C-alpha positions, 0 to 999 in steps of 0.5 A: 475568163473562159477555159482554153484547155486543162490538163495535168493541173497546168495553169497560166496565169495572166494579165493580157487580155488578148492571150487566149487568142494569140495562142488559140492555135497551140493550145493543145500544145500547151495544155493549161487552164488560162486564169486572171490573177483574180482567179488564183484561189481557183487553183486549189480547188481544180487541182483536186489536191494534186501538185499544180504547176502554174506559169505567171505571163505578166508584164512588168508593171503588174509584177512589180506592183503585186509582188508581195501578194504574189509571193504570200499566195505561193508561201501559203500554197506549197503544192504550187510549183510556179515559173515567171514568163515577164512581158518585158524586154530581154534585158528587164533585170528589176525582178531581182529586187522584188519579194519573189525568189529570183530562180522562180524567173524562167525568161523576159519575152517581149509583147512584140516577140514572135508567137512561136517564140513565145509558145516554145517559152511556155512549153519549155516552162512547163516541162522544166516545172514538170521536171521539178515535180518529177523531182519532188514526187520521186524525193517523196517516194524515197522518203516514204519507202526510206519511212517505211523500210525504217518501220519494217525495220523496226518492226523486225527488231521490235518482234525479235526481241519480244519474249511475251507472247501475248504482247508479241501478237499485239505488237504483230496487229498494231504493227501491220495496221499502223503500216497499212492505215487500217482502222481495225484488224483480228489475228488468228493462229493456225493449230495443229494436232499431234501429227503436226498437221494443220487442224484449225484456225484461233481467233487470238486478238482483235484491235477492236478489244472485244470482250470475246473468248478465244474461238475456232474456226476451220481451216477451209474456203467458207470464212474469209479468214479460212479461206485464207489460211487453206489457200495460203493466198492474200485477200484483198476485198474493196467493200466486203458487204458488196461480195458477188456471191459467187465467191468460196467465202462469206462475210460474217457481219455478227462482229460489226453488229455486236461492236456497233462497227462497219467493215468495208475494205478488207485485207487478209494476209497469211503469215508463212514460216521458212518452209512456206507453211501457214502458221497464221491469218492477220485480217485488217480492216478499212484502210484510211488516209491517216493512221490516227484518224478516229472514224465515225460509223458514218465516215466507215461507210463513206469514201473517208475509207480507201481500198488497200492498194498494192503497195499496202499489200506489199507492205503488209506481206512484209510484216507478216513475213517478219511476224511469221518468223517471231512466232516461229522463234517464240514458240521455239525458244518456248519449246527449248524452254519446256524441254529444259525444264524437262530435263531439269525435273528429271535430273533433280528426279533422278538424283534424288532418287538415290536417297528416297529419304530427301525426296523432294527437298530440291523442289522445296527448296526452289520454292521457298527461295523463289518465294523469299525473293518475291518478298525481297522484291515487295519490301520498302525498307530495310537492307534489301530494299534497293534490291529487285529481282527480275522475271529472268532472274527470279527464274535464274533463282529458281534454276540455281535452287533446283540444281544446287545438290545436282553434285550429289550425283558424284558422291558415292551411294554408300556415303549419300544414303548412310543413315548410322555411323555403322553399316547394318552388316558391320553392327551385325558382325560386331553383334554376331562377334559379341554373341561368339564370345558369349558362347566361348564363355559358356563353352569354358565354364562348361569345361570347368563343370566337367573338370570339377565332375572329373575330379570332384564328383557330385560332392558339392557340384551343386554349389559349384554350379551355382557360382558357375552360373552367377558367373555366366549371368555376370558376363553376359550382362557385361557383353549385353551393357557393352552391345547397348552401348554400341548400338546407341552409338551407332545412331547419328545423335550427339555421342554422350560423355558417358557412352563415349568414355565406354567405347574408348574402354571397350575398344582396348579390351580383347578376348582369348577364345578357348583354342587360344587365339586372341579377340577384339571386342572392337575393331579400330575402324569400328570404334573410329566411326562410332566415336563420331561426335554427331551425325554419321559421317566421318571426317573423310565421308563428311569431305566426300558429301560436302564435294557434292557443292563443287560437283555441282559448280563444275557440272552446272559451269558446262552448261551453256547457260544464256546471257539471264541465267548466266549466275546459275552455277555460282548461286549454287556453288555459295549455298553452304557458304557462311557469313563468318567464313567457316562454310564451304567449299570456299570458305567465303566471307559474307561480302563475297557470297551473292546474296541469292545464295544466302537466300538459298541457305536459309531455304536449305536448312529449313526444309532440312530442319521441317522435312518428314522424319528421316532416319537419322533425324526427326522433323522439327516443329515449325517454331523449333525450327525458326529458333535453330534458324536464329541460332545459325544467325548468332553464329553468323552462319545466315543472314539475320535480315533475310531470315526475318523477311522469310519468317515475317513474309510467311515465305515459308507457306509458299508449299505445303508438306507434311512436317 
């Protein structure tokens, strides 16, 4: 059938052979292509993918005989919006019993109706269909916008929560590609100099997964990405191979040649922070109809590649804004972590500098404990097979171990670095006392010699002098033996029974000087320290040392730890607890002690045993250290299963230091 007029995908399907002649004078007003029922399939090709508005102007007899075929056609073509104007009397209702939905029937028009009435019916019917189409398109745009807003929201949440920086960058690029239906793309980050000024643009990732190392581009107008970074403006290029040559930038086709790819349409947008400074560039390549579609090289060169429209630009700019915030937040978190790491390291170093003999202890304990935690993660059998420490928990263990002795800042330095039972000046005072006593003995014996000479002269003086000298020698040897025992007892090793008894005798002795004063050989305080059975600290000093654990807990509890690190104070608090409840400061039982603290207890004892020689003890060989730790297990001080893992996995080899 010849075409009357076609506009905006409007069609009239009729069985009236004289219809075109009737409406010839009104074709501009109706603006529709006229087809027969046999030409229905032509609608799809003529509408070119757009929604078609179709009016069926057919007789009641044709409708009743062909309604099933028409119904199936409409069902198979959901993009066709249709109405029916039936050539029948006004009171005709036979359509109600047909397969076609009743609401599709617009009106009945008798064949003898005035032409003006018929034309108005067509105009009104097409207007009604247009309203349906407009409503459909509007709903479609609303659905698309809702979907895109939902995508942007999910992207924002995802980017905000991602802590892995490399994965964050890949998520940013993939999100920008997906929301714009881009086949490929790349991401660049701005690098700054020490003054905070942009220095260059570093290529980070590509959607093509090229085996390419990171490289840098100068931030200038010569390259496409450099231009966007320099100007802060996005570029929307329909075809990068058809640049006019007047642009300040040039397209580098090396990537296409290297990867057997063909770049055509390109959208390049800056990622700007809240200061409106460019922090990076997203470069998107080859917009396609469907994101999931895989394109061949030939398709990339064809009309399968679309230009980036304004809406795509807006969506990608929204992603770029979220990406800039996510990158900035990630950098800020990294800077905070670096700052805190530096603070912890400086704090531990400052605390350990108070006692140079234990320098490095906290760092080694942290490495041993982390090594043991990683070994626990690796086991598949036993009590701890179901325990797994994630990355945050391992970090928590490390910080707790590094800071486990932080409370020593509250311990007096005199007690903290005390290597022997008496201070050097206190032992020197005892030695001078005994030296004074020896001189006083010598003076007394000399007085005896003078009195002998006055009374007897030289007669028998030689024999008398020998007896005096023997007496002096015996007194000297006796005093020197006392000083020797006192010096030995001053060492922090286990006090021998013999020395203990002798010390007690010395403490009860006194000496009468030539001037009539009585001098105690040992003061009660001196005897108290020298009588310490093991180590160098008396009860009060040991309590002060042990208080460092409580100080540690109090200090660490004042730090506003994040949720991932909230256990740091509790872990550090329990590293001197023992399974049998005899530990300190709280005397916890085995089930009350966190497993992380049990691991740290092993690491702490191991390092104390194997560390370099200290003034108050010698380092022990590795096997001897294991034997001592096993004794601790038998005494129910430390966990035997954890010790087996520590030894079996050689977690102690995580670091090397002089033993």
